[in-house]
PDB file of N, H, CA, C and O in Angstrom:
ATOM      1  N   MET A   1       0.761  -1.307  -0.028  1.00  0.00           N
ATOM      2  CA  MET A   1      -0.038   0.031  -0.089  1.00  0.00           C
ATOM      3  C   MET A   1       1.008   1.215   0.037  1.00  0.00           C
ATOM      4  O   MET A   1       2.072   1.198   0.656  1.00  0.00           O
ATOM      5  N   ASN A   2       0.433   2.280  -0.722  1.00  0.00           N
ATOM      6  H   ASN A   2      -0.431   2.294  -1.225  1.00  0.00           H
ATOM      7  CA  ASN A   2       1.115   3.687  -0.807  1.00  0.00           C
ATOM      8  C   ASN A   2       0.725   4.590   0.148  1.00  0.00           C
ATOM      9  O   ASN A   2      -0.435   5.000   0.172  1.00  0.00           O
ATOM     10  N   VAL A   3       1.528   4.940   0.914  1.00  0.00           N
ATOM     11  H   VAL A   3       2.471   4.607   0.894  1.00  0.00           H
ATOM     12  CA  VAL A   3       1.176   6.337   2.043  1.00  0.00           C
ATOM     13  C   VAL A   3       2.226   7.356   1.774  1.00  0.00           C
ATOM     14  O   VAL A   3       3.276   7.081   1.192  1.00  0.00           O
ATOM     15  N   THR A   4       1.948   8.421   2.167  1.00  0.00           N
ATOM     16  H   THR A   4       1.095   8.645   2.640  1.00  0.00           H
ATOM     17  CA  THR A   4       2.816   9.587   2.167  1.00  0.00           C
ATOM     18  C   THR A   4       3.290   9.817   3.531  1.00  0.00           C
ATOM     19  O   THR A   4       2.425  10.171   4.333  1.00  0.00           O
ATOM     20  N   ILE A   5       4.473   9.688   3.951  1.00  0.00           N
ATOM     21  H   ILE A   5       5.175   9.400   3.299  1.00  0.00           H
ATOM     22  CA  ILE A   5       5.061  10.058   5.064  1.00  0.00           C
ATOM     23  C   ILE A   5       5.857  11.433   4.942  1.00  0.00           C
ATOM     24  O   ILE A   5       6.780  11.515   4.132  1.00  0.00           O
ATOM     25  N   ASN A   6       5.555  12.350   5.624  1.00  0.00           N
ATOM     26  H   ASN A   6       4.805  12.283   6.282  1.00  0.00           H
ATOM     27  CA  ASN A   6       6.271  13.732   5.724  1.00  0.00           C
ATOM     28  C   ASN A   6       6.704  14.113   4.248  1.00  0.00           C
ATOM     29  O   ASN A   6       7.811  14.514   3.886  1.00  0.00           O
ATOM     30  N   GLY A   7       5.454  13.870   3.403  1.00  0.00           N
ATOM     31  H   GLY A   7       4.556  13.545   3.697  1.00  0.00           H
ATOM     32  CA  GLY A   7       5.643  14.392   2.092  1.00  0.00           C
ATOM     33  C   GLY A   7       6.164  13.574   1.116  1.00  0.00           C
ATOM     34  O   GLY A   7       6.135  13.932  -0.061  1.00  0.00           O
ATOM     35  N   THR A   8       6.677  12.434   1.481  1.00  0.00           N
ATOM     36  H   THR A   8       6.701  12.143   2.438  1.00  0.00           H
ATOM     37  CA  THR A   8       7.287  11.383   0.425  1.00  0.00           C
ATOM     38  C   THR A   8       6.515  10.037   0.436  1.00  0.00           C
ATOM     39  O   THR A   8       6.177   9.545   1.512  1.00  0.00           O
ATOM     40  N   ALA A   9       6.230   9.431  -0.752  1.00  0.00           N
ATOM     41  H   ALA A   9       6.505   9.831  -1.626  1.00  0.00           H
ATOM     42  CA  ALA A   9       5.604   8.396  -0.936  1.00  0.00           C
ATOM     43  C   ALA A   9       6.536   7.037  -0.306  1.00  0.00           C
ATOM     44  O   ALA A   9       7.742   6.867  -0.484  1.00  0.00           O
ATOM     45  N   HIS A  10       5.775   6.313   0.325  1.00  0.00           N
ATOM     46  H   HIS A  10       4.796   6.451   0.469  1.00  0.00           H
ATOM     47  CA  HIS A  10       6.381   5.110   0.956  1.00  0.00           C
ATOM     48  C   HIS A  10       5.436   3.837   0.594  1.00  0.00           C
ATOM     49  O   HIS A  10       4.206   3.859   0.575  1.00  0.00           O
ATOM     50  N   GLU A  11       6.280   2.709   0.309  1.00  0.00           N
ATOM     51  H   GLU A  11       7.279   2.691   0.325  1.00  0.00           H
ATOM     52  CA  GLU A  11       5.337   1.656   0.244  1.00  0.00           C
ATOM     53  C   GLU A  11       5.416   0.887   1.543  1.00  0.00           C
ATOM     54  O   GLU A  11       6.511   0.568   2.007  1.00  0.00           O
ATOM     55  N   LEU A  12       4.280   0.583   2.136  1.00  0.00           N
ATOM     56  H   LEU A  12       3.390   0.841   1.758  1.00  0.00           H
ATOM     57  CA  LEU A  12       4.317  -0.280   3.308  1.00  0.00           C
ATOM     58  C   LEU A  12       3.099  -1.480   3.059  1.00  0.00           C
ATOM     59  O   LEU A  12       2.145  -1.394   2.286  1.00  0.00           O
ATOM     60  N   PRO A  13       3.409  -2.490   3.863  1.00  0.00           N
ATOM     61  CA  PRO A  13       2.594  -3.762   3.678  1.00  0.00           C
ATOM     62  C   PRO A  13       1.091  -3.370   4.073  1.00  0.00           C
ATOM     63  O   PRO A  13       0.841  -2.506   4.914  1.00  0.00           O
ATOM     64  N   SER A  14       0.251  -3.996   3.474  1.00  0.00           N
ATOM     65  H   SER A  14       0.454  -4.698   2.790  1.00  0.00           H
ATOM     66  CA  SER A  14      -1.192  -3.820   3.719  1.00  0.00           C
ATOM     67  C   SER A  14      -1.274  -4.078   5.211  1.00  0.00           C
ATOM     68  O   SER A  14      -0.522  -4.915   5.709  1.00  0.00           O
ATOM     69  N   GLY A  15      -2.180  -3.381   5.982  1.00  0.00           N
ATOM     70  H   GLY A  15      -2.792  -2.701   5.577  1.00  0.00           H
ATOM     71  CA  GLY A  15      -2.320  -3.309   7.322  1.00  0.00           C
ATOM     72  C   GLY A  15      -1.418  -2.720   8.207  1.00  0.00           C
ATOM     73  O   GLY A  15      -1.463  -2.888   9.426  1.00  0.00           O
ATOM     74  N   ALA A  16      -0.542  -1.984   7.577  1.00  0.00           N
ATOM     75  H   ALA A  16      -0.506  -1.847   6.587  1.00  0.00           H
ATOM     76  CA  ALA A  16       0.591  -1.425   8.391  1.00  0.00           C
ATOM     77  C   ALA A  16       0.002  -0.528   9.441  1.00  0.00           C
ATOM     78  O   ALA A  16      -1.098  -0.004   9.268  1.00  0.00           O
ATOM     79  N   THR A  17       0.736  -0.337  10.558  1.00  0.00           N
ATOM     80  H   THR A  17       1.630  -0.763  10.699  1.00  0.00           H
ATOM     81  CA  THR A  17       0.340   0.342  11.609  1.00  0.00           C
ATOM     82  C   THR A  17       1.145   1.836  11.630  1.00  0.00           C
ATOM     83  O   THR A  17       2.157   2.054  10.963  1.00  0.00           O
ATOM     84  N   VAL A  18       0.566   2.715  12.433  1.00  0.00           N
ATOM     85  H   VAL A  18      -0.256   2.538  12.974  1.00  0.00           H
ATOM     86  CA  VAL A  18       1.299   3.971  12.791  1.00  0.00           C
ATOM     87  C   VAL A  18       2.821   3.732  13.176  1.00  0.00           C
ATOM     88  O   VAL A  18       3.747   4.428  12.759  1.00  0.00           O
ATOM     89  N   THR A  19       2.945   2.637  14.040  1.00  0.00           N
ATOM     90  H   THR A  19       2.193   2.072  14.379  1.00  0.00           H
ATOM     91  CA  THR A  19       4.267   2.345  14.521  1.00  0.00           C
ATOM     92  C   THR A  19       5.115   1.953  13.491  1.00  0.00           C
ATOM     93  O   THR A  19       6.305   2.187  13.701  1.00  0.00           O
ATOM     94  N   GLN A  20       4.774   1.316  12.225  1.00  0.00           N
ATOM     95  H   GLN A  20       3.808   1.126  12.055  1.00  0.00           H
ATOM     96  CA  GLN A  20       5.710   0.753  11.328  1.00  0.00           C
ATOM     97  C   GLN A  20       5.907   1.974  10.400  1.00  0.00           C
ATOM     98  O   GLN A  20       6.936   2.063   9.729  1.00  0.00           O
ATOM     99  N   ALA A  21       5.063   2.794  10.355  1.00  0.00           N
ATOM    100  H   ALA A  21       4.228   2.722  10.900  1.00  0.00           H
ATOM    101  CA  ALA A  21       5.317   4.235   9.586  1.00  0.00           C
ATOM    102  C   ALA A  21       6.291   4.931  10.193  1.00  0.00           C
ATOM    103  O   ALA A  21       7.124   5.470   9.463  1.00  0.00           O
ATOM    104  N   VAL A  22       6.399   5.068  11.564  1.00  0.00           N
ATOM    105  H   VAL A  22       5.723   4.630  12.156  1.00  0.00           H
ATOM    106  CA  VAL A  22       7.125   5.847  12.343  1.00  0.00           C
ATOM    107  C   VAL A  22       8.435   5.317  12.221  1.00  0.00           C
ATOM    108  O   VAL A  22       9.348   6.130  12.076  1.00  0.00           O
ATOM    109  N   ARG A  23       8.723   3.998  12.257  1.00  0.00           N
ATOM    110  H   ARG A  23       7.981   3.338  12.375  1.00  0.00           H
ATOM    111  CA  ARG A  23      10.050   3.262  11.975  1.00  0.00           C
ATOM    112  C   ARG A  23      10.534   3.373  10.681  1.00  0.00           C
ATOM    113  O   ARG A  23      11.729   3.094  10.578  1.00  0.00           O
ATOM    114  N   THR A  24       9.857   3.758   9.475  1.00  0.00           N
ATOM    115  H   THR A  24       8.887   3.985   9.559  1.00  0.00           H
ATOM    116  CA  THR A  24      10.517   4.032   8.305  1.00  0.00           C
ATOM    117  C   THR A  24      11.268   5.335   8.311  1.00  0.00           C
ATOM    118  O   THR A  24      11.780   5.683   7.247  1.00  0.00           O
ATOM    119  N   LEU A  25      11.408   6.157   9.449  1.00  0.00           N
ATOM    120  H   LEU A  25      10.991   5.874  10.313  1.00  0.00           H
ATOM    121  CA  LEU A  25      11.996   7.293   9.571  1.00  0.00           C
ATOM    122  C   LEU A  25      12.854   7.374  11.072  1.00  0.00           C
ATOM    123  O   LEU A  25      13.807   8.137  11.227  1.00  0.00           O
ATOM    124  N   THR A  26      12.446   6.636  11.925  1.00  0.00           N
ATOM    125  H   THR A  26      11.671   6.016  11.799  1.00  0.00           H
ATOM    126  CA  THR A  26      13.231   6.734  13.299  1.00  0.00           C
ATOM    127  C   THR A  26      12.734   5.621  14.084  1.00  0.00           C
ATOM    128  O   THR A  26      11.565   5.238  14.054  1.00  0.00           O
ATOM    129  N   GLU A  27      13.662   5.112  14.791  1.00  0.00           N
ATOM    130  H   GLU A  27      14.612   5.423  14.816  1.00  0.00           H
ATOM    131  CA  GLU A  27      13.463   4.102  15.918  1.00  0.00           C
ATOM    132  C   GLU A  27      13.163   4.908  17.442  1.00  0.00           C
ATOM    133  O   GLU A  27      12.741   4.427  18.493  1.00  0.00           O
ATOM    134  N   VAL A  28      13.524   6.203  17.137  1.00  0.00           N
ATOM    135  H   VAL A  28      13.867   6.594  16.282  1.00  0.00           H
ATOM    136  CA  VAL A  28      13.013   6.941  18.549  1.00  0.00           C
ATOM    137  C   VAL A  28      11.613   6.998  18.793  1.00  0.00           C
ATOM    138  O   VAL A  28      10.893   7.185  17.812  1.00  0.00           O
ATOM    139  N   ARG A  29      11.107   6.876  19.874  1.00  0.00           N
ATOM    140  H   ARG A  29      11.691   6.724  20.671  1.00  0.00           H
ATOM    141  CA  ARG A  29       9.880   6.950  20.400  1.00  0.00           C
ATOM    142  C   ARG A  29       9.512   8.239  21.050  1.00  0.00           C
ATOM    143  O   ARG A  29       8.445   8.820  20.848  1.00  0.00           O
ATOM    144  N   SER A  30      10.507   8.672  21.881  1.00  0.00           N
ATOM    145  H   SER A  30      11.374   8.201  22.044  1.00  0.00           H
ATOM    146  CA  SER A  30      10.308   9.603  22.839  1.00  0.00           C
ATOM    147  C   SER A  30      10.535  11.032  22.061  1.00  0.00           C
ATOM    148  O   SER A  30      11.556  11.227  21.401  1.00  0.00           O
ATOM    149  N   GLY A  31       9.628  11.890  22.176  1.00  0.00           N
ATOM    150  H   GLY A  31       8.798  11.732  22.711  1.00  0.00           H
ATOM    151  CA  GLY A  31       9.851  13.004  21.738  1.00  0.00           C
ATOM    152  C   GLY A  31       9.112  13.150  20.255  1.00  0.00           C
ATOM    153  O   GLY A  31       9.273  14.159  19.569  1.00  0.00           O
ATOM    154  N   VAL A  32       8.388  12.171  19.890  1.00  0.00           N
ATOM    155  H   VAL A  32       8.257  11.351  20.448  1.00  0.00           H
ATOM    156  CA  VAL A  32       7.817  12.171  18.590  1.00  0.00           C
ATOM    157  C   VAL A  32       6.214  12.272  18.591  1.00  0.00           C
ATOM    158  O   VAL A  32       5.557  11.703  19.462  1.00  0.00           O
ATOM    159  N   ALA A  33       5.690  12.938  17.687  1.00  0.00           N
ATOM    160  H   ALA A  33       6.224  13.400  16.978  1.00  0.00           H
ATOM    161  CA  ALA A  33       4.287  13.136  17.637  1.00  0.00           C
ATOM    162  C   ALA A  33       3.833  12.618  16.128  1.00  0.00           C
ATOM    163  O   ALA A  33       4.636  12.686  15.197  1.00  0.00           O
ATOM    164  N   VAL A  34       2.766  12.201  15.983  1.00  0.00           N
ATOM    165  H   VAL A  34       2.113  12.146  16.739  1.00  0.00           H
ATOM    166  CA  VAL A  34       2.266  11.647  14.853  1.00  0.00           C
ATOM    167  C   VAL A  34       0.768  12.093  14.508  1.00  0.00           C
ATOM    168  O   VAL A  34      -0.078  12.050  15.401  1.00  0.00           O
ATOM    169  N   ALA A  35       0.441  12.513  13.243  1.00  0.00           N
ATOM    170  H   ALA A  35       1.129  12.548  12.518  1.00  0.00           H
ATOM    171  CA  ALA A  35      -0.817  12.827  12.670  1.00  0.00           C
ATOM    172  C   ALA A  35      -1.141  12.112  11.536  1.00  0.00           C
ATOM    173  O   ALA A  35      -0.287  12.008  10.656  1.00  0.00           O
ATOM    174  N   VAL A  36      -2.253  11.587  11.398  1.00  0.00           N
ATOM    175  H   VAL A  36      -2.947  11.671  12.113  1.00  0.00           H
ATOM    176  CA  VAL A  36      -2.601  10.705  10.157  1.00  0.00           C
ATOM    177  C   VAL A  36      -3.770  11.547   9.702  1.00  0.00           C
ATOM    178  O   VAL A  36      -4.662  11.867  10.489  1.00  0.00           O
ATOM    179  N   ASN A  37      -3.767  11.963   8.233  1.00  0.00           N
ATOM    180  H   ASN A  37      -3.043  11.703   7.594  1.00  0.00           H
ATOM    181  CA  ASN A  37      -4.743  12.831   7.647  1.00  0.00           C
ATOM    182  C   ASN A  37      -5.209  14.005   8.534  1.00  0.00           C
ATOM    183  O   ASN A  37      -6.391  14.321   8.674  1.00  0.00           O
ATOM    184  N   ASP A  38      -4.033  14.693   9.188  1.00  0.00           N
ATOM    185  H   ASP A  38      -3.073  14.436   9.074  1.00  0.00           H
ATOM    186  CA  ASP A  38      -4.372  15.817  10.049  1.00  0.00           C
ATOM    187  C   ASP A  38      -5.130  15.729  11.442  1.00  0.00           C
ATOM    188  O   ASP A  38      -5.689  16.618  12.085  1.00  0.00           O
ATOM    189  N   GLU A  39      -4.953  14.216  11.733  1.00  0.00           N
ATOM    190  H   GLU A  39      -4.500  13.494  11.210  1.00  0.00           H
ATOM    191  CA  GLU A  39      -5.690  13.923  13.172  1.00  0.00           C
ATOM    192  C   GLU A  39      -4.571  13.364  13.796  1.00  0.00           C
ATOM    193  O   GLU A  39      -3.940  12.424  13.312  1.00  0.00           O
ATOM    194  N   VAL A  40      -4.266  13.988  15.007  1.00  0.00           N
ATOM    195  H   VAL A  40      -4.778  14.751  15.401  1.00  0.00           H
ATOM    196  CA  VAL A  40      -3.302  13.443  16.068  1.00  0.00           C
ATOM    197  C   VAL A  40      -3.517  12.091  16.467  1.00  0.00           C
ATOM    198  O   VAL A  40      -4.633  11.739  16.849  1.00  0.00           O
ATOM    199  N   VAL A  41      -2.522  11.272  16.414  1.00  0.00           N
ATOM    200  H   VAL A  41      -1.615  11.557  16.104  1.00  0.00           H
ATOM    201  CA  VAL A  41      -2.705   9.912  17.039  1.00  0.00           C
ATOM    202  C   VAL A  41      -1.900   9.671  18.250  1.00  0.00           C
ATOM    203  O   VAL A  41      -0.672   9.641  18.160  1.00  0.00           O
ATOM    204  N   SER A  42      -2.443   9.513  19.266  1.00  0.00           N
ATOM    205  H   SER A  42      -3.440   9.537  19.339  1.00  0.00           H
ATOM    206  CA  SER A  42      -1.891   9.422  20.596  1.00  0.00           C
ATOM    207  C   SER A  42      -0.829   8.140  20.599  1.00  0.00           C
ATOM    208  O   SER A  42      -1.051   7.134  19.925  1.00  0.00           O
ATOM    209  N   ARG A  43       0.132   8.266  21.281  1.00  0.00           N
ATOM    210  H   ARG A  43       0.312   9.083  21.828  1.00  0.00           H
ATOM    211  CA  ARG A  43       1.298   7.270  21.164  1.00  0.00           C
ATOM    212  C   ARG A  43       0.752   5.960  21.653  1.00  0.00           C
ATOM    213  O   ARG A  43       1.186   4.930  21.137  1.00  0.00           O
ATOM    214  N   GLY A  44      -0.082   5.901  22.519  1.00  0.00           N
ATOM    215  H   GLY A  44      -0.434   6.738  22.939  1.00  0.00           H
ATOM    216  CA  GLY A  44      -0.826   4.613  22.938  1.00  0.00           C
ATOM    217  C   GLY A  44      -1.495   3.976  21.911  1.00  0.00           C
ATOM    218  O   GLY A  44      -1.568   2.747  21.924  1.00  0.00           O
ATOM    219  N   ALA A  45      -1.986   4.615  21.034  1.00  0.00           N
ATOM    220  H   ALA A  45      -1.926   5.613  21.023  1.00  0.00           H
ATOM    221  CA  ALA A  45      -2.643   4.119  19.769  1.00  0.00           C
ATOM    222  C   ALA A  45      -1.780   3.663  18.532  1.00  0.00           C
ATOM    223  O   ALA A  45      -2.265   3.031  17.594  1.00  0.00           O
ATOM    224  N   TRP A  46      -0.586   4.003  18.605  1.00  0.00           N
ATOM    225  H   TRP A  46      -0.192   4.517  19.367  1.00  0.00           H
ATOM    226  CA  TRP A  46       0.299   3.754  17.311  1.00  0.00           C
ATOM    227  C   TRP A  46       0.162   2.210  16.887  1.00  0.00           C
ATOM    228  O   TRP A  46      -0.088   1.893  15.724  1.00  0.00           O
ATOM    229  N   ASP A  47       0.336   1.311  17.880  1.00  0.00           N
ATOM    230  H   ASP A  47       0.539   1.569  18.824  1.00  0.00           H
ATOM    231  CA  ASP A  47       0.397  -0.069  17.559  1.00  0.00           C
ATOM    232  C   ASP A  47      -1.009  -0.668  17.097  1.00  0.00           C
ATOM    233  O   ASP A  47      -1.041  -1.830  16.691  1.00  0.00           O
ATOM    234  N   THR A  48      -2.093   0.050  17.148  1.00  0.00           N
ATOM    235  H   THR A  48      -2.067   0.994  17.478  1.00  0.00           H
ATOM    236  CA  THR A  48      -3.460  -0.377  16.976  1.00  0.00           C
ATOM    237  C   THR A  48      -4.091   0.470  15.772  1.00  0.00           C
ATOM    238  O   THR A  48      -5.114   0.065  15.219  1.00  0.00           O
ATOM    239  N   THR A  49      -3.475   1.626  15.388  1.00  0.00           N
ATOM    240  H   THR A  49      -2.644   1.955  15.837  1.00  0.00           H
ATOM    241  CA  THR A  49      -4.035   2.298  14.300  1.00  0.00           C
ATOM    242  C   THR A  49      -3.507   1.935  13.022  1.00  0.00           C
ATOM    243  O   THR A  49      -2.350   2.222  12.716  1.00  0.00           O
ATOM    244  N   ALA A  50      -4.356   1.263  12.182  1.00  0.00           N
ATOM    245  H   ALA A  50      -5.297   1.030  12.430  1.00  0.00           H
ATOM    246  CA  ALA A  50      -3.838   0.908  10.961  1.00  0.00           C
ATOM    247  C   ALA A  50      -3.819   1.952   9.806  1.00  0.00           C
ATOM    248  O   ALA A  50      -4.577   2.921   9.834  1.00  0.00           O
ATOM    249  N   LEU A  51      -3.076   1.770   8.947  1.00  0.00           N
ATOM    250  H   LEU A  51      -2.460   0.983   8.924  1.00  0.00           H
ATOM    251  CA  LEU A  51      -3.190   2.742   7.852  1.00  0.00           C
ATOM    252  C   LEU A  51      -3.932   2.260   6.745  1.00  0.00           C
ATOM    253  O   LEU A  51      -4.198   1.066   6.606  1.00  0.00           O
ATOM    254  N   ALA A  52      -4.327   3.287   5.830  1.00  0.00           N
ATOM    255  H   ALA A  52      -4.110   4.257   5.943  1.00  0.00           H
ATOM    256  CA  ALA A  52      -5.053   2.819   4.619  1.00  0.00           C
ATOM    257  C   ALA A  52      -4.233   3.440   3.371  1.00  0.00           C
ATOM    258  O   ALA A  52      -3.458   4.389   3.486  1.00  0.00           O
ATOM    259  N   GLU A  53      -4.516   2.769   2.167  1.00  0.00           N
ATOM    260  H   GLU A  53      -5.146   1.998   2.073  1.00  0.00           H
ATOM    261  CA  GLU A  53      -4.106   3.415   1.004  1.00  0.00           C
ATOM    262  C   GLU A  53      -4.275   4.857   0.922  1.00  0.00           C
ATOM    263  O   GLU A  53      -5.378   5.368   1.113  1.00  0.00           O
ATOM    264  N   ALA A  54      -3.218   5.552   0.643  1.00  0.00           N
ATOM    265  H   ALA A  54      -2.321   5.137   0.489  1.00  0.00           H
ATOM    266  CA  ALA A  54      -3.155   7.067   0.363  1.00  0.00           C
ATOM    267  C   ALA A  54      -3.146   7.941   1.534  1.00  0.00           C
ATOM    268  O   ALA A  54      -3.188   9.158   1.351  1.00  0.00           O
ATOM    269  N   ASP A  55      -3.086   7.367   2.948  1.00  0.00           N
ATOM    270  H   ASP A  55      -3.052   6.379   3.096  1.00  0.00           H
ATOM    271  CA  ASP A  55      -3.136   8.061   3.983  1.00  0.00           C
ATOM    272  C   ASP A  55      -2.018   9.028   3.997  1.00  0.00           C
ATOM    273  O   ASP A  55      -1.049   8.795   3.274  1.00  0.00           O
ATOM    274  N   ARG A  56      -2.042  10.139   4.775  1.00  0.00           N
ATOM    275  H   ARG A  56      -2.829  10.328   5.362  1.00  0.00           H
ATOM    276  CA  ARG A  56      -1.058  11.175   4.776  1.00  0.00           C
ATOM    277  C   ARG A  56      -0.649  10.891   6.375  1.00  0.00           C
ATOM    278  O   ARG A  56      -1.451  10.810   7.305  1.00  0.00           O
ATOM    279  N   VAL A  57       0.653  10.776   6.447  1.00  0.00           N
ATOM    280  H   VAL A  57       1.305  10.842   5.692  1.00  0.00           H
ATOM    281  CA  VAL A  57       1.373  10.777   7.768  1.00  0.00           C
ATOM    282  C   VAL A  57       2.283  11.510   7.999  1.00  0.00           C
ATOM    283  O   VAL A  57       3.288  11.414   7.295  1.00  0.00           O
ATOM    284  N   GLU A  58       2.227  12.488   9.067  1.00  0.00           N
ATOM    285  H   GLU A  58       1.410  12.566   9.638  1.00  0.00           H
ATOM    286  CA  GLU A  58       3.260  13.539   9.587  1.00  0.00           C
ATOM    287  C   GLU A  58       3.728  12.996  10.772  1.00  0.00           C
ATOM    288  O   GLU A  58       3.061  12.564  11.712  1.00  0.00           O
ATOM    289  N   VAL A  59       5.146  13.064  10.626  1.00  0.00           N
ATOM    290  H   VAL A  59       5.688  13.415   9.862  1.00  0.00           H
ATOM    291  CA  VAL A  59       5.907  12.414  11.933  1.00  0.00           C
ATOM    292  C   VAL A  59       6.828  13.719  12.418  1.00  0.00           C
ATOM    293  O   VAL A  59       7.771  14.115  11.733  1.00  0.00           O
ATOM    294  N   LEU A  60       6.486  14.269  13.533  1.00  0.00           N
ATOM    295  H   LEU A  60       5.720  13.948  14.089  1.00  0.00           H
ATOM    296  CA  LEU A  60       7.181  15.381  13.969  1.00  0.00           C
ATOM    297  C   LEU A  60       8.178  14.879  15.159  1.00  0.00           C
ATOM    298  O   LEU A  60       7.789  14.025  15.955  1.00  0.00           O
ATOM    299  N   THR A  61       9.362  15.397  15.235  1.00  0.00           N
ATOM    300  H   THR A  61       9.678  16.091  14.588  1.00  0.00           H
ATOM    301  CA  THR A  61      10.058  15.075  16.232  1.00  0.00           C
ATOM    302  C   THR A  61      10.628  16.378  17.056  1.00  0.00           C
ATOM    303  O   THR A  61      11.013  17.382  16.456  1.00  0.00           O
ATOM    304  N   ALA A  62      10.644  16.279  18.351  1.00  0.00           N
ATOM    305  H   ALA A  62      10.331  15.464  18.839  1.00  0.00           H
ATOM    306  CA  ALA A  62      11.201  17.475  19.264  1.00  0.00           C
ATOM    307  C   ALA A  62      12.633  17.673  18.943  1.00  0.00           C
ATOM    308  O   ALA A  62      13.385  16.724  18.721  1.00  0.00           O
ATOM    309  N   VAL A  63      12.990  18.862  18.920  1.00  0.00           N
ATOM    310  H   VAL A  63      12.380  19.633  19.101  1.00  0.00           H
ATOM    311  CA  VAL A  63      14.371  19.271  18.844  1.00  0.00           C
ATOM    312  C   VAL A  63      14.952  20.107  19.731  1.00  0.00           C
ATOM    313  O   VAL A  63      14.343  21.160  19.922  1.00  0.00           O
ATOM    314  N   GLN A  64      16.113  19.913  20.421  1.00  0.00           N
ATOM    315  H   GLN A  64      16.608  19.057  20.266  1.00  0.00           H
ATOM    316  CA  GLN A  64      16.494  20.873  21.424  1.00  0.00           C
ATOM    317  C   GLN A  64      17.651  21.724  20.765  1.00  0.00           C
ATOM    318  O   GLN A  64      18.192  21.319  19.736  1.00  0.00           O
ATOM    319  N   GLY A  65      17.990  22.805  21.317  1.00  0.00           N
ATOM    320  H   GLY A  65      17.550  23.134  22.152  1.00  0.00           H
ATOM    321  CA  GLY A  65      18.881  23.743  20.812  1.00  0.00           C
ATOM    322  C   GLY A  65      18.718  25.048  21.258  1.00  0.00           C
ATOM    323  O   GLY A  65      17.788  25.371  21.996  1.00  0.00           O
ATOM    324  N   GLY A  66      19.606  25.854  20.836  1.00  0.00           N
ATOM    325  H   GLY A  66      20.362  25.592  20.237  1.00  0.00           H
ATOM    326  CA  GLY A  66      19.506  27.290  21.072  1.00  0.00           C
ATOM    327  C   GLY A  66      20.116  28.052  20.373  1.00  0.00           C
ATOM    328  O   GLY A  66      20.036  29.265  20.565  1.00  0.00           O
TER     329      GLY A  66
END
């Protein structure tokens, strides 16, 4: 299935979850927020939120610095 993650097309297996989408970009889970089709998905729901064809996923990471 084809989904867009942070503006780039990615091929994921059918039934892939938000967790799998996040792992295409980073193994870090702390300081990461995710939205699917402009709806925030809580971290506790990542493993059970299945993605569908043409979903848009935004993965945001907190950055420290000054």
